[in-house]
Phi, psi and omega in degrees: 000137179281143176284143180281143176284148174293151182282152182251172180288161187290332181286326180287321185289327182286336178271344182290318178298324177296320176296317176301316179294327178289326179289321186283331185290143175297158187294331183290331186264001178291127184278147178270111184272178178294335180296324180287323173298320181292331187294332183273349178288142179291152180286147182268146176270138181294147183299132177096352178258153179255149174294162184291340185255065174272172179293329179293317177300317180293322177295320176296316177297320179294314180295326178292319181293316181294330177294327181271349184295137178287159178299154181301146181302316184295321178299316180297321178294309185294325175292323176291325175295319175297318182294324182269005176061044173297150186257139171054063179280130178227120177253128184239126172275119185243024182295322179282350188260317186219160177260358181289330181204170178263328186219139178245127178240129180241132182215161182240149172241159183278341181211169181292330176290321176295319179298319182292316185290327178297310181298321177297318179298317181295319179301314183296317180296316180295319179295316183295333178271359173100013181254129180259122178293135181276333180193145176229127178231147173089009180296329185295311184277323174082003177282323178216118178245125180256130178235112183262116178244022179074288180279343180225132179248121184248130174247119175244117190230161163290154182298318180295325177291320179295319179296317182296313183276338175046055182300327182299319180289329182288324185255001175295147185300312187296320181288321178293324180281334182281342180291000000 
C-alpha cells in the first residue's frame, strides 16, 4: 500500500493545479498574461530618493579617477632630464605641425656616456609612471639617442651633433609654416 502524502495548505494546493496545467500545455498555447507585460516596464524610483547618477556622484567619480591618474608624460620626461642635469633642454609643441607626435624634446649631454645615462633614466622614469617606450635608437654610439614615447619624442645629443642637425630650427612653428 502506498503511503499517503501529508496534506498541504490551501494556498499551495490552489496554485498547484495552475502550475500543472502550464507544464502540460504546449508552449504555443501558454497565454501571455499581464505579469509578463509588467516585467518590461521600468522600475519606479521611490519618492524622496535620487538616482545613482547625480552630479555629486559624477564629480566624486571624476575626482577619484584623477587622483589615480599617472602624471603627464611630458612632465615625467622633463623631470628625468632635470634630474640627470641635461644641458640646454628645449620642449616644442608640434601638434599643429605634424601628426607623428605632440611634443618634441631636444636635450644635450656633456659626453657620450652622459647621453646614454640620460636616455636610460628617462626610460626608467617612464616605465615607473606607466608609460612604455615604443622605440630607442642610437644607444650604442651615444652621440644621438632617439627615444619614441608616442606622445613625446626625445632627442638627446652631444652639443656638436645638435648644432650640426639643428632640429630646433626644423621643428619651430615659424620655420615650418614658412616652408
